[in-house]
C-alpha positions, 0 to 999 in steps of 0.5 A: 305301618304305624310306629309304636316306639317305647324308649326305656333305660335306667333313670338319668339316661335322658329319656325325657330329653330324647322325647323333647328333641323329637317333639321339637323337630316335629313342630314345623310339620303339618302332622297333628302333634300332641302329648305331654312330658314329665319334668323334674322339679327342684328346689333352690339347692338343686334337690329334686322335690317333685315331678310336673307334667307339661304339654309339648309346647309348655303352654299348660302344666299340672302336678304329678308328684311332690314331697311337699304334698298335699298328702294322698293315699298314693305314694312312691318313695317319699313322693305323694302322687297327685292322681286326680290332677294327673288324670285331669291333665292327661286324659283329655289329651289322650282322648283327643288323639284317640278320637278318630272321628275328628282326625280321620285320615290325618297323620297324628304323632303322640309323644309322652313321658312316661309309663311308670309306677306313679302313672299306674295308680290311675286305671283310666290312664292305663286303659287309654295308654293300652288303647293307644299302643294297641291302636290299629290306626295306620295314621297314628304314630306313638313315641313314649317312655317306659320304666326299665323295671316294674310289673303290671302295665310297665311289663305288659306295655313292652310285650304288646304286639307291634310295640318296638322297645328301644333301650338307651344309655348315656352313650347311645342316647344322642344317636338314638334321638337323631335316629328317631327324629329322622324316622318320625320326621319321615311320616310327617309332612312339611306344611307348618301346622301345630295343634295344641292339646284340646285340654290346653286350648279349650279353656272356654269349654272346660274352664280352669279349676283351682285346686288350692295347690301350686298349679292350675289344671284344666277340668275334664269336660266330663267328670263323674267318678270312673264313668263318663256321664256324657257317653251315651249307651247304645240301645241296640247292637249298632254302636254298642261297645261290646257285643256277644253271640253264640251259646247262651245256655248259662247267660254267658252272653250277658243278656240276663236270660238263657238261650241255647244260642244266638247267631244274632249280635247281642249288645252287652249294656255297660255303664263303663267308658272304657273296656280294657280287657276281656276273656271268654271261658267254657261257659262264662265271660269276664270284662274289665271296664274302667279298672273293675272286673265284671263277670257273668254266666255259669257259676257252678263253682264260683267262677263268676266270683259270686255265691254258689253252692258248688253242688252242680256238675258240669252238665247241670242245667242253668240255675239263675239263683246261682248263675250270673245273668248280666255283668256283676262286679267280682267279689274279693278283689282289693279296692284301690288297685285296678284290674289289668286283665282277666282269663276265664277257664273251664270253671275258674277265673284268674285276674291280674291287677295293675300292681302285678298281683295274681288272683283266682276264684272258682274250681280248685279241684285240680289245683287250678286256682293255685291256692295250695294243697290245703285250700278248699275245692272251690272258692266263690270270691277271689283270693290272691295267689300268694306265691306269685309276684310281679306277674305280667300276664295270666292264662287259663286252660280248661283245668290248668293255669299259667302266668308270666313273671319277668319272662319266666313261665309258671304253671299249675293245675291239672296235669293228667295229659302232661299239660303243665310240661313238668315231666309227669302227670301229677296235678300241681296246686301251686305255681311251678316254673317251666324253663324253655331256655329263653324269656317267654312273652306269651302263653296260650292254653287249650283244653289239655295242651299248652303253647308258649312263645318266647322272645326269640320267636320260638314256639314250645308246646306240651300236653295232649298230642292227639290230632297233631295238636302239638305240631310235632307230626304225630299223635304223641303226648309230650309231658315236657316242652317240645319245640315246633321245628316249623318256626324254630326262631327263624321267622318272626312269630307275632302271636299264638292262639290255642283252641280246644284242640287246634291252634293258630299263629301269626308268622313272618313279615306278611303276618301269615296265619299258620294252623294245626291240630284237629280239622273236623267241623272246619276248625282249621279253615282249610276247606277240608276236615283233615287234621294238620299234624304240622303248622300249615300256612293258610292259603289265603290269610295273610296280613293278619292283625289278630286271631282267636281260636275257640272251642271248635272255630276260629276268627281272624282280622285279615286286611281289615276284614273279619273272617270266621270259620268252623263250628256254628251250631250255637251261632258262634260265628255270628252270621245271623240266627237263621244261619247255623251252617258250619264253615270249612273255609273263612267266611266274611262276617260283615256284622263285625265291621267296625269292631276292633277285637273279637274273642273266642270262648268254647261256644260263644264269642265277644266283639269289642268296638274299635272306639274302645280299648282291649288288650290284645295278648292272650285273649283267645281263651278256649277252655 
């Protein structure tokens, strides 16, 4: 399995020095070595005056920040952050290492410093870093550094599945450096071969641009604002970045027209270069592309952040004067701050920005937007959830919501079934903390229940308990968190996914899929329609890389193959328009070959091509 290692620790402990030592050790290997480091710049009196980015071999450099300017709109303390120069230097290096077509089958090691507050000003940098750390390429190994404290992608990067976080201090630094030298040397071969970064060696192609500053930086091969003009857009599903299938009654497939459903894969045409996050709700869809949030589908309560009368009920037919037929930029979010992730619920939407702030729009009738008791019953533009700070993830259920902030779980919204875990059944219009005794790293919400995964691999659940959905061996509701004894921290739980009334978890060294809850329609993929009152190991699904539980169906990537099961009446399994049969057992879907992630909504599905990027955690949104 590929290594994804992030080193963290207080400033001054030598994180950069550690990465430099490991890179130096690898210069004599035949692996493709690439990356960049951040070095302090000091004046003649030894005072720190800035930071400079350098390639691993020191052959090229660019400014990151300086107290002397030139002035920019982005500052950290007394330093002006040079975002434009930073992007021009780092993005071609990252694009080169992520280009699997040019390096397929070759061992690649990427070393970088760092993910910090300054770097978070660039949405494109964050998107590529997310893609790098979530890559499923077994030949790509990563060693990097991350700030000890911070929200947004700083916190998120440490929680990405498969990322190993190593804390160092002055006393342990040298020993950890030696350990990492040994580990990374083991994956590199001995034939001398070192390839410099594409941006440093292709001067004849990209040229050097003078910025009028103290450094010279390379010009990217394509500059067109936030979009890559040289990236051709697909005209059909083959080669598309994002595709959708299933229920399309409210144009939640992004095709600018309504349909009862489609089992054929439909491309969603975007002009964006990178898709970094996505989510599917009951009847609407959200995509984060180049740091902007795009929403489309049903808009009865403004859940797509566009104007709505709010007069239609859940069963009302589509109205394309209000519903959103194709991806549109959400209204109300502040400019200048990139969107990190999105979560779509029944008729509300949550957005997380890179600065750690959480925002909501849509239905607030049960308090699910978190805007407080005096707020309107619905809002058609995003408003900040002012009581939350430094959030690292957000999650939507049907009419309830959750967020993680510094390992603490906060919940709000509908509580008619005890789904907030606060001990009662009263709706909460403001976020309230739920304490489960240890830091929470993932939350996944179903229709009327909630799952929480802690850092010590315990799974807690609460809410509506019929059909065994809480994994307690009975049908009882639980208004406060209860532990699923099957896991109880004895085995590693990698990820969880809540469907409407069924659940899945990836567990253990072999990454086995466990399922529980309602079994009708084949929701559990166990070959029968019986309920599972306890988490049950699936007999055939192991080495599972990711899962998504939808309204009445499931999707998993196991041993490199995409498998689907459950309800298929609207074509949500993507097996072709002529095949609408439900599946009681996992069925291979060859149409998804080449896609790196699949997300499940209530009755529709979205797939993202492996060549783009998508954050992995909490993406199975099932209102």
